N, C-alpha and C positions, 0 to 999 in steps of 0.2 A: 504494500500500500504506500502510495506517495504522500508526502506531507502536503503538497499543494496540487490543485487541479485547475485553477484559474476560473472555475465556473462561478465563484462568488465575487469576482472582481467588479461586477456591475451592481452589487448590493443586493443580490438575491441568494437564497439557499433553498435546498429541498427539504420538505418535511419528510419524516420517516413514513414510508408507504403512502406518500401523498405528493401533492404538486409543489412546484417552486413558488416561493413567497418572498416578499421583501424581508431583509434582515431586521426591519423594524416591526415585523408582524408580532402580534401578541404572544403567539406560541414561542417565538424566538426569545422574546423578552422574558418569558416565564422560565424556559429551560436554561437560558443564559444566566439567570439569577441563581438557579439551582447549581450550575457549574461554579459560580463564585463561592457559594456555600460549601461545596465539596472541597474546593481549594483551601478555604479558611479552616475547614475541619482537618485537612491534611497538615496544615501548619500547626494547629493545636495538638494533633496527634504526635507530631515530631517534637514538640516541646514538653509533653507530659512525661513524668517519670512513673506514672501509675499504669500498670499493665491493663487493669480493668477499664480505665478511661480510654486508653489506646484501642482496646478491643471494641468498645462500644462505638467509638468514633469511626473505626474502619467499617464496622457493620452498617452504620448509617450512611457512610459514603457509598457503599455498594448498593444499598437500597435506593439512594438518590439517583444512581445511574438508571435503575429500573424506572423510577418515577419520571426522570427526564425523558426517557424514551416514550412514555405515555404522553407527556406534554408535547413531544415533537411529532406526534401522530394525529392526523385529523380524526375527528370523532367517527366519521363513516368508515374508517379503517381500524377502529379499536378492536372489534371482534377478531379481525385477521391477526392483529398484534397479539392478542391474548391467546390465540390458538398456537402460536409459534414461540412466544417469548414470555418470561415472567411478567406479572403485573403486581402492583401493590394490593395487598389483601388485608382483611380484618385481622388476621394473625400477625401481620407486620405491625399494625397499630397496637395490638395487645402486647407484643414484645416490648414496645416502647413504654407502655403503661407499667408493665412489670418491672422494667428498669427503674422507673421513677419510684415506685413503691420500695424497691430494694435500697435505693440511695437515701430515701427519706428516713430510713431506719437509723442512719448515722449522721445525717446532715439536718441541722435545724434551719427551718425556713426563716428568712429575715423578717423583721417587723416593719422595715422601711425599705426604700429604694436601695438597690445594690449599685454601687459605683464600681464598674469593672476596672481591673488593673492591679489587683493584689499579687498576681503572678503572670508571667508571660503566657503560660498555657491557659489559665482561666480567662485572661483577656482575649485570647484567640478564640476560645469557645464562645465567648459573648459576641465577638464579631460574627462568627458563624450563625449564632442565634438570630442576630439582627438581619442577616442576609436571608435566613429561612423565613423570617416574618415578612420581608419584602417579597420573597417568592410567593408566599401565601397570598399576599395582596394581589399579585399578578395572576395567580391561579383563580382567585375569586372573580376577577374581571373575565377571565376565559370561561369560567363556569356560568357566569351570568349571561354569556353569549352562547351557551349551549355547547361549548367546545371541550368540556371535561366530562366524559360519560361515566367515569369511575369515581363514586363518592368517597372511596377510601383514600384517594389522593389528597383531598382537603383534610380529612381526619389525620392522615399521616403527618402532613406538614404542621398542623396545629400541635399535635403531640410531640413531634420532633423539637419544636421550639421550646416546649416545656422540658423535654429531656435535656436539651442543651443548657437551659437555665439551671436546672438542678445539677447537671454535670459540672458546670463551672463552679458552683458552690462546693460540690464534692471534691473537685480538684484542689480548691483552696483549703478546705477544712476537714475533709474526710480522712479516714485512717490511712496511714502509710501502707504501701504494699511492698 
């Protein structure tokens, strides 16, 4: 596979299993924001000394590749996508909820706003969280336009932002590993 093909030089790209669209298309904006969050999670993962944090971040990064593929697919091709490739499911959301419950056993939730920056890893996790929240807003716009057929995508992003918030606190104050 080549790094470049020059087909995007005019400002267009191809949706997965779909047509070419302007790079400013709402699908591109949504999955591009997911890509930013994946990168921020990679930074956080590289900075964390806790294997549990690194493991959870890596799993979320892999989930986001699946989610981004869904966002890069036009709704009329979603069934075709789901027949050949993984999609986000309720069990993915449940896994995030279980992670939050586990972390909350050792991390006290703050009584006021959290100011990120107590450690490089937790600050990077907060950056990823903010990017996931932006992605969530982009996906809401797509969903309002009938472009997101899988309701688990919204649930996953909402829960992932919660996981990242809790994970940042766990990184700062949770038990050493």
